[in-house]
C-alpha positions as CSV (number, residue, x, y, z in Angstrom):
1,M,-14.2,-7.3,-3.5
2,A,-13.9,-7.2,-7.3
3,I,-14.0,-3.3,-7.2
4,C,-11.4,-3.2,-4.3
5,K,-9.2,-5.6,-6.1
6,E,-9.1,-3.4,-9.2
7,W,-8.1,-0.4,-7.0
8,Y,-5.5,-2.5,-5.2
9,R,-4.1,-3.5,-8.6
10,G,-3.9,0.2,-9.5
11,D,-5.7,-0.1,-12.8
12,V,-9.5,0.5,-12.8
13,N,-11.0,0.1,-16.2
14,D,-13.7,2.7,-15.9
15,F,-11.5,5.3,-14.2
16,H,-7.9,5.0,-15.3
17,H,-8.8,4.5,-19.0
18,Y,-11.0,7.2,-20.7
19,T,-11.5,9.1,-24.0
20,V,-11.3,12.8,-24.7
21,K,-12.5,14.7,-27.7
22,L,-9.8,16.8,-29.5
23,A,-10.2,20.1,-31.2
24,N,-10.4,18.5,-34.6
25,G,-13.3,16.4,-33.5
26,R,-11.4,13.1,-33.2
27,T,-11.5,11.1,-29.9
28,C,-8.3,9.9,-28.3
29,D,-7.8,7.2,-25.7
30,K,-6.1,8.4,-22.5
31,E,-4.7,6.7,-19.4
32,R,-4.9,8.4,-16.1
33,K,-1.7,8.2,-14.0
34,T,-2.0,6.9,-10.5
35,M,-0.2,7.2,-7.2
36,N,-1.5,3.7,-6.4
37,M,-2.4,4.7,-2.9
38,P,-4.6,1.6,-2.3
39,K,-1.6,-0.7,-2.7
40,K,0.4,1.7,-0.4
41,V,-2.4,1.7,2.2
42,C,-2.5,-2.1,2.4
43,E,1.3,-2.3,2.6
44,D,1.4,0.2,5.4
45,F,-1.3,-1.6,7.4
46,S,0.5,-4.9,7.0
47,S,3.7,-3.3,8.2
48,L,2.0,-1.8,11.2
49,E,0.6,-5.2,12.2
50,W,3.4,-7.5,11.2
51,S,7.2,-7.4,11.1
52,E,10.1,-9.8,11.6
53,K,10.1,-8.9,15.3
54,V,6.7,-10.6,15.9
55,E,7.5,-13.5,18.3
56,I,5.6,-16.8,18.3
57,K,6.7,-19.2,21.1
58,L,5.5,-22.3,22.8
59,D,6.4,-23.0,26.5
60,S,9.5,-25.1,25.6
61,E,12.3,-24.3,23.3
62,S,12.3,-27.7,21.6
63,S,8.5,-27.4,20.8
64,T,9.1,-23.9,19.5
65,E,11.9,-25.1,17.2
66,R,9.6,-27.9,15.8
67,L,6.8,-25.4,15.2
68,W,9.0,-23.0,13.3
69,K,10.5,-25.8,11.3
70,I,7.0,-26.5,9.9
71,L,6.1,-22.8,9.6
72,D,9.2,-21.8,7.6
73,S,9.4,-25.0,5.6
74,K,9.9,-24.6,1.9
75,E,6.2,-25.4,1.3
76,N,4.8,-22.9,3.8
77,A,7.4,-20.1,3.9
78,F,5.4,-18.5,6.7
79,S,7.8,-15.6,7.4
80,V,7.6,-14.6,3.7
81,N,4.0,-15.3,3.0
82,I,2.2,-14.0,6.1
83,P,2.9,-10.2,5.6
84,Q,1.8,-10.6,2.0
85,F,-1.2,-12.5,3.1
86,I,-2.2,-9.8,5.6
87,E,-1.7,-7.2,3.0
88,K,-4.2,-9.0,0.7
89,E,-6.6,-9.4,3.6
90,Y,-6.6,-5.6,4.0
91,A,-7.2,-5.2,0.2
92,L,-10.2,-7.6,0.1
93,G,-11.4,-7.6,3.7
94,T,-11.3,-11.4,4.1
95,A,-8.7,-14.1,3.7
96,V,-8.5,-17.7,4.7
97,T,-5.8,-20.1,5.8
98,V,-6.4,-23.9,5.5
99,E,-4.1,-26.6,7.0
100,Y,-3.9,-30.1,5.5
101,K,-1.6,-33.1,5.1
102,K,0.3,-33.8,1.8
103,D,2.9,-36.5,1.5
104,G,3.1,-36.6,5.3
105,K,3.8,-32.9,5.6
106,T,1.6,-30.2,7.1
107,I,0.8,-27.6,4.5
108,I,-0.7,-24.1,5.0
109,D,-2.8,-22.8,2.1
110,Y,-3.1,-19.0,1.9
111,I,-6.3,-18.2,0.2
112,E,-7.6,-14.8,-1.0
113,G,-11.1,-13.8,0.1
114,D,-12.6,-13.4,-3.4
115,V,-12.6,-17.2,-3.9
116,V,-14.3,-18.0,-0.6
117,L,-18.0,-18.4,0.0
118,P,-19.5,-18.7,3.5
119,Y,-22.4,-21.0,3.8
120,K,-22.7,-21.5,7.6
121,Y,-22.4,-18.7,10.1
122,T,-23.8,-17.3,13.2
123,N,-23.6,-13.5,13.4
124,S,-20.1,-12.8,12.2
125,Y,-18.7,-16.2,13.2
126,I,-18.2,-18.4,10.1
127,Y,-18.0,-22.1,10.6
128,G,-18.7,-23.3,7.0
129,I,-16.9,-22.1,3.9
130,I,-16.5,-23.1,0.3
131,T,-13.2,-22.5,-1.4
132,V,-13.2,-22.2,-5.2
133,S,-10.4,-22.9,-7.6
134,R,-10.7,-22.9,-11.4
135,F,-8.5,-24.0,-14.3
136,T,-8.8,-24.7,-18.0
137,E,-8.0,-27.8,-20.0
138,K,-7.7,-28.1,-23.8
139,A,-9.5,-30.9,-25.5
140,G,-8.9,-30.5,-29.3
141,N,-10.5,-27.2,-30.3
142,L,-12.6,-27.1,-27.1
143,T,-11.7,-25.5,-23.8
144,K,-12.9,-27.2,-20.7
145,Y,-13.4,-25.1,-17.5
146,I,-12.8,-27.2,-14.5
147,T,-14.1,-25.9,-11.1
148,H,-12.9,-27.5,-7.9
149,L,-15.1,-26.8,-4.8
150,T,-14.0,-27.7,-1.3
151,Y,-16.5,-27.5,1.6
152,H,-14.9,-26.9,5.0
153,E,-17.1,-27.1,8.1
154,Y,-16.5,-27.2,11.8
155,D,-19.4,-27.9,14.1
156,N,-19.7,-29.4,17.6
157,G,-16.0,-30.4,17.7
158,V,-16.1,-32.1,14.3
159,Y,-14.2,-30.8,11.2
160,S,-15.2,-32.1,7.8
161,K,-14.0,-31.5,4.3
162,L,-15.8,-32.5,1.1
163,N,-14.4,-32.1,-2.4
164,E,-16.4,-31.7,-5.6
165,V,-15.4,-31.1,-9.2
166,Y,-17.4,-29.7,-12.1
167,V,-16.6,-29.5,-15.8
168,S,-18.1,-26.9,-18.3
169,L,-17.6,-25.8,-21.8
170,N,-18.9,-22.3,-20.9
171,E,-16.7,-20.0,-18.9
172,N,-19.8,-18.5,-17.1
173,S,-21.3,-21.8,-16.1
174,L,-20.4,-24.2,-13.3
175,G,-21.2,-27.2,-15.5
176,M,-21.9,-30.8,-14.7
177,E,-20.5,-32.5,-11.6
178,R,-18.0,-35.3,-12.4
179,P,-16.5,-38.0,-10.1
180,F,-13.9,-36.4,-8.0
181,T,-11.5,-39.3,-7.8
182,E,-11.3,-39.5,-11.6
183,R,-9.9,-36.0,-11.7
184,F,-7.9,-36.1,-8.4
185,P,-7.1,-39.7,-7.6
186,D,-4.5,-38.8,-4.9
187,V,-6.9,-36.5,-2.9
188,K,-9.5,-37.8,-0.5
189,E,-13.0,-36.9,-1.5
190,Y,-14.3,-36.7,2.0
191,E,-12.5,-36.3,5.4
192,M,-13.8,-35.9,9.0
193,Y,-11.9,-35.4,12.2
194,Q,-12.9,-35.1,15.9
195,T,-10.9,-32.1,16.9
196,E,-10.8,-29.0,19.2
197,N,-9.2,-27.0,16.3
198,P,-10.9,-26.4,12.9
199,R,-8.4,-26.8,10.1
200,F,-9.3,-23.4,8.6
201,Q,-9.3,-19.8,9.9
202,V,-11.2,-16.9,8.4
203,W,-9.2,-13.7,8.7
204,K,-11.4,-10.5,8.7
205,L,-10.8,-6.8,9.4
206,P,-12.6,-5.4,12.5
207,I,-14.7,-3.1,10.3
208,A,-18.5,-3.2,10.0
209,N,-19.6,-4.2,6.6
210,N,-21.8,-1.3,5.4
211,F,-22.0,-2.6,1.8
212,D,-23.8,-5.8,2.9
213,T,-24.9,-5.5,6.5
214,G,-26.2,-9.1,6.6
215,S,-23.0,-10.6,5.3
216,P,-20.4,-12.2,7.7
217,M,-17.6,-11.4,5.3
218,G,-15.1,-8.7,6.2
219,L,-14.9,-5.3,4.5
220,S,-11.8,-4.1,2.6
221,I,-9.9,-1.2,4.2
222,L,-10.2,0.4,0.7
223,A,-14.0,0.1,0.4
224,N,-15.1,3.5,1.9
225,Q,-12.1,5.4,0.5
226,I,-12.6,5.0,-3.3
227,D,-13.8,8.6,-3.8
228,K,-10.6,9.8,-2.1
229,F,-8.4,7.6,-4.3
230,K,-10.1,9.0,-7.4
231,S,-9.5,12.6,-6.2
232,I,-5.8,11.9,-5.5
233,D,-5.3,10.2,-8.9
234,N,-7.1,13.0,-10.7
235,K,-4.8,15.6,-9.1
236,F,-1.7,13.5,-9.5
237,D,-2.5,13.0,-13.2
238,N,-3.1,16.7,-13.7
239,F,0.1,17.5,-11.8
240,D,2.0,15.4,-14.4
241,R,0.1,17.0,-17.3
242,E,1.0,20.4,-15.9
243,Y,4.6,19.8,-16.8
244,S,3.7,18.3,-20.2
245,L,1.2,21.1,-21.2
246,G,3.2,23.9,-19.6
247,K,6.5,23.2,-21.4
248,K,8.0,25.9,-23.5
249,R,6.9,26.3,-27.1
250,I,8.2,28.4,-30.0
251,L,5.7,29.6,-32.6
252,V,7.1,29.9,-36.2
253,D,5.5,30.4,-39.6
254,R,4.6,27.1,-41.3
255,K,6.7,28.1,-44.3
256,A,9.8,28.6,-42.2
257,V,10.1,25.0,-41.2
258,K,10.2,23.9,-44.9
259,R,13.5,23.3,-46.4
260,K,14.7,25.8,-49.0
261,A,16.8,25.2,-52.0
262,E,20.1,27.1,-51.6
263,G,22.1,26.0,-54.6
264,V,23.5,23.1,-56.6
265,D,26.5,21.1,-55.7
266,E,29.3,20.0,-58.1
267,N,27.3,16.9,-59.0
268,G,24.2,18.9,-59.9
269,N,22.3,17.9,-56.8
270,I,20.1,20.6,-55.2
271,Q,21.2,21.6,-51.8
272,Y,18.5,22.3,-49.2
273,T,18.8,24.2,-46.0
274,S,16.4,24.1,-43.0
275,Y,16.4,27.0,-40.5
276,F,14.5,25.1,-37.9
277,D,14.7,21.5,-36.6
278,A,11.3,20.2,-37.7
279,D,11.8,17.2,-35.4
280,D,12.2,19.4,-32.3
281,E,8.9,19.4,-30.4
282,V,9.6,22.8,-29.0
283,Y,8.8,24.4,-32.4
284,V,5.1,24.7,-33.4
285,A,4.4,25.6,-37.0
286,I,1.2,27.6,-37.6
287,E,-0.4,29.6,-40.4
288,G,-0.6,33.4,-40.5
289,M,2.8,34.4,-39.1
290,E,4.3,35.7,-42.3
291,D,6.7,38.6,-41.6
292,Q,6.3,38.2,-37.9
293,P,9.1,37.4,-35.4
294,V,9.4,34.0,-33.7
295,K,7.2,33.9,-30.6
296,E,8.1,32.0,-27.4
297,I,5.3,30.8,-25.2
298,S,6.0,29.6,-21.7
299,S,3.8,29.5,-18.6
300,D,4.4,29.4,-14.9
301,L,3.9,25.9,-13.5
302,R,1.4,25.5,-10.6
303,A,3.4,22.8,-8.9
304,E,2.9,24.1,-5.3
305,A,-0.8,24.4,-5.9
306,Y,-1.0,20.7,-6.9
307,I,1.2,19.6,-4.1
308,S,-1.0,21.4,-1.6
309,A,-4.2,19.9,-3.1
310,I,-2.7,16.4,-3.1
311,N,-1.7,16.9,0.6
312,A,-5.2,17.9,1.4
313,D,-6.6,14.7,-0.1
314,L,-4.0,12.7,1.7
315,K,-5.1,14.2,5.0
316,Y,-8.7,13.2,4.3
317,L,-7.5,9.7,3.4
318,S,-5.4,9.4,6.5
319,S,-8.3,10.5,8.7
320,G,-10.7,8.1,6.9
321,L,-8.4,5.2,7.5
322,R,-8.2,6.2,11.2
323,L,-4.5,6.8,11.0
324,G,-4.6,10.4,12.1
325,N,-4.5,13.4,9.8
326,D,-0.8,13.5,9.0
327,F,0.1,9.8,8.3
328,Y,0.7,10.6,4.6
329,S,2.3,13.7,3.0
330,F,3.5,14.6,-0.4
331,D,6.2,17.0,-1.5
332,K,8.7,17.6,-4.3
333,D,10.5,14.4,-3.2
334,G,7.4,12.2,-3.4
335,L,5.1,10.4,-1.0
336,K,6.1,10.1,2.7
337,T,4.7,8.0,5.5
338,A,4.9,9.3,9.0
339,T,5.7,5.9,10.7
340,E,8.9,7.0,12.5
341,V,7.1,7.6,15.8
342,V,3.7,6.4,16.8
343,S,2.5,7.7,20.1
344,E,0.5,5.5,22.4
345,N,-2.4,8.0,22.5
346,S,-2.5,8.5,18.7
347,D,-5.2,7.4,16.3
348,T,-2.6,5.2,14.5
349,F,-1.8,3.3,17.7
350,R,-5.4,2.8,18.6
351,T,-6.2,1.5,15.1
352,K,-3.1,-0.8,15.2
353,V,-4.2,-2.4,18.5
354,Q,-7.8,-2.8,17.3
355,H,-6.7,-4.6,14.2
356,Q,-4.3,-6.9,16.1
357,I,-7.2,-8.6,18.0
358,P,-8.6,-10.7,15.1
359,I,-5.1,-11.3,13.7
360,Y,-4.1,-12.7,17.1
361,D,-7.2,-14.9,17.3
362,C,-6.6,-16.4,13.8
363,L,-2.9,-16.8,14.4
364,Y,-3.5,-18.6,17.7
365,D,-5.9,-21.0,16.1
366,L,-3.5,-21.6,13.2
367,I,-0.6,-22.5,15.6
368,A,-2.9,-24.7,17.7
369,T,-4.0,-26.6,14.6
370,I,-0.4,-27.2,13.4
371,C,0.6,-28.4,16.9
372,E,-2.3,-30.9,16.9
373,M,-1.5,-32.1,13.4
374,E,2.2,-32.6,14.2
375,N,1.7,-33.9,17.7
376,I,3.7,-31.0,19.2
377,S,3.0,-30.8,22.9
378,Y,2.5,-27.4,24.5
379,K,0.8,-25.8,27.5
380,E,0.8,-22.2,26.3
381,I,1.1,-20.3,23.0
382,S,2.8,-16.9,23.3
383,I,2.3,-14.4,20.5
384,T,4.0,-11.0,21.0
385,F,3.5,-8.3,18.4
386,D,6.1,-5.7,17.5
387,D,5.4,-2.4,19.2
388,S,8.9,-0.9,18.7
389,I,7.4,1.9,16.5
390,V,5.2,2.9,19.4
391,Q,6.9,5.5,21.6
392,D,5.9,8.1,24.1
393,E,6.1,11.3,22.1
394,D,6.3,13.5,25.2
395,A,9.2,11.4,26.7
396,L,11.1,11.7,23.4
397,I,10.7,15.5,23.3
398,K,11.8,15.7,27.0
399,R,14.9,13.7,26.1
400,G,15.6,16.0,23.2
401,I,15.4,19.0,25.4
402,E,17.9,17.4,27.9
403,L,20.3,16.7,25.1
404,Y,20.0,20.3,23.8
405,N,20.5,21.8,27.2
406,A,23.6,19.6,27.7
407,G,25.0,21.1,24.5
408,L,25.0,17.7,22.8
409,I,22.7,18.6,19.9
410,S,21.9,21.8,18.0
411,K,18.5,23.5,17.8
412,E,18.2,22.3,14.2
413,K,18.9,18.7,15.2
414,F,16.3,18.9,18.0
415,M,13.7,20.3,15.7
416,K,14.2,17.8,13.0
417,K,14.6,14.6,15.0
418,Y,12.3,15.3,18.0
419,L,9.7,17.7,16.6
420,H,9.8,16.2,13.1
421,Y,10.3,19.5,11.2
422,E,11.3,19.3,7.5
423,D,14.6,21.0,6.6
424,S,12.7,23.7,4.7
425,E,10.6,24.6,7.8
426,I,13.4,24.8,10.4
427,N,14.9,28.2,9.4
428,D,11.5,29.8,9.0
429,E,10.5,28.5,12.4
430,L,13.7,29.7,14.1
431,L,13.2,33.2,12.6
432,K,9.6,33.3,14.0
433,I,10.9,32.1,17.4
434,K,13.5,34.9,17.4
435,E,10.9,37.5,16.7
436,D,8.6,36.1,19.5
437,K,11.5,36.3,22.0
438,K,11.9,40.0,21.4
439,I,8.3,40.5,22.5
440,V,7.6,37.9,25.2
441,Q,11.0,36.9,26.7
442,P,13.7,38.9,28.5
443,E,16.6,39.7,26.2
444,G,19.4,37.1,26.1
445,L,17.2,34.0,26.7
446,D,16.4,31.4,24.0
447,F,13.2,29.5,23.6
448,F,14.3,26.9,26.2
449,G,15.0,29.6,28.8
450,M,18.8,29.3,28.4
451,N,21.2,32.1,27.8
452,E,21.5,32.4,24.1
453,E,25.1,33.6,24.1
454,N,26.3,30.7,26.3
455,N,24.4,28.1,24.3
456,D,25.7,29.4,21.0
457,D,29.2,29.0,22.5
458,K,28.3,25.4,23.3
459,E,27.2,24.8,19.8
460,K,30.5,26.3,18.4
461,N,32.5,24.1,20.8
462,N,30.6,21.0,19.6
463,K,31.2,21.9,16.0
464,N,34.9,22.5,16.7
465,G,35.0,19.1,18.4
466,D,33.4,17.5,15.4
467,N,36.0,19.2,13.1
468,K,38.8,17.9,15.2
């Protein structure tokens, strides 16, 4: 989790910070630039699984209103916190929600997985966890490290919660246990409830943990992709350096950049003249160019080669994440995500559905617990995910052909909107189609089997109508 958290943060100490040895023998600290793809990956998975269109309802309108009043209270801010919570779950592989009462209000605690320890579990089902929180306290010149442990357990219909507090003068030590009520007088040290709903939920990704096969903890979506993130950031950093190292330089003799005395003014001050701007980084002063003309050095930038290499890595990453091969792409305009259309038979859709199952289970238990704690009556909990981005690709293409045949859109519009061509690809593809028609199709028919002349007239009429 610690490793994945560094990559999610976008600043990995032993990768993004390094030293190089210069020609003069000195070493220089460098920082490798990053595309921060781990953060982007977690954001995109969260967006696939959660949006404002997700519906949570109870069987009556009044009960639903009461539920959402608690969910979106100032303390819980469910609509704001849940997508961020899911994003962090993808980053770390595990996250926990805990429900409790404070000042008569039901509070949801959103806890990151790296401060959670499982201590009771069967196979992958965790029914006993310890949540850890730590803070410091100054006592004169000393710093006290206070660690608050909370044991949550649900067994045979009984939920129990036990609090402990430890104090240490050493950051790396748990220290001595102290009376809990002395430190937290307003918090119960021990609670136990007979309930059908545990007051905590362990959110995990449906990915087998190949780092620790015996652990019940979930695995980060980033864990098996780190080599790909390194490769992407290496190329992205070199892509940027290509522009820095490949910039134009002008070689001049070292003596030429020195100011020369050109006379004396009326006050007796020597007047100096410089023929080159010594502060302009385009000029490089070197020895051994006496009586030689100024030399300009420039090199061709390998931008397209780097873009192609980064795109290859993005394909590997997309495939490794089970989002298909073309979920991510990179061009001169930057990183792009292919989320406009997700077909029902695509890898992206299958992955989305698979990941919704544990989210649904945890969400259901969370809602049931809140209803129990708030005495909200219900017979059914309805959770409907947003599948608006999932569309039938074949049906869309068929619809586009119908619009084109009716003369309502142009070829270019059809290729861009329904076939997802880039602007730069459309003209090239149309030229290739025109060449193919000469070989395999009767003259006068376009690639939809329509008369080209008549269809061109339709397009002209449409354009004229638009102009009017």
